[in-house]
Phi, psi and omega in degrees: 000133178267135176232158181289129177269196179294137176251124179263125180241128175266136189227152172284332181214094187299324181292318180296315179294317180298317179297317179301311182291322178300314181292322183289311186256005180055059183259157173272136182252137174230119185266129176247172182297322183243004183200174175229130176260139176233137182208153173193111180049266188257014182226137180221131175241148169235119182253125181239131181278107178214089185308317180296315180290330178298322179296321177292328183281354184293347177269001180290137174242124180247129186249129177237152177245144170240162186286327185206176183296326180298318177295322179297314178297321180298315178295320179299319178291325177297322179299317178300316179295315181297322178293321176299318179296318177297320178297318179296331180277000177088022179296153183297144180296328179298313179295317181298321179296320180295327185262010185306160181304124183285153177275132177279123178268145182236111177251034182086259180292327184249133174238144184202166169214157173254143176226166179235134179269178183299344177265003180085010180281138181267140179232149175236133177237125185233154169285145182258121177248134184268000000 
């Protein structure tokens, strides 16, 4: 069985990205001098603050699977809440428009959405069918 290993993400603001991912995926955070580690059972991220590399990484697509449509909807709703919180904190309208609540696409057996994180990186979340 193949499982997802550590994903290294370069960020313009490692704390903002780490907080966003922690809240979305309910991860444990460990802060190091030059990076932040996030983990929960089968998923591990290492976030390193490197603004130049973050710009290159914005074309990265990371794909995750959830077990069913209810989990997909739950994550989709969390994105709406996190964006509302960023808006309340005075985040730029350009970033908020980029991060707006994604539309869930339905291809019959598979349902999915694309989302954008605070660094402009694209993510895909899909239902997993066996």
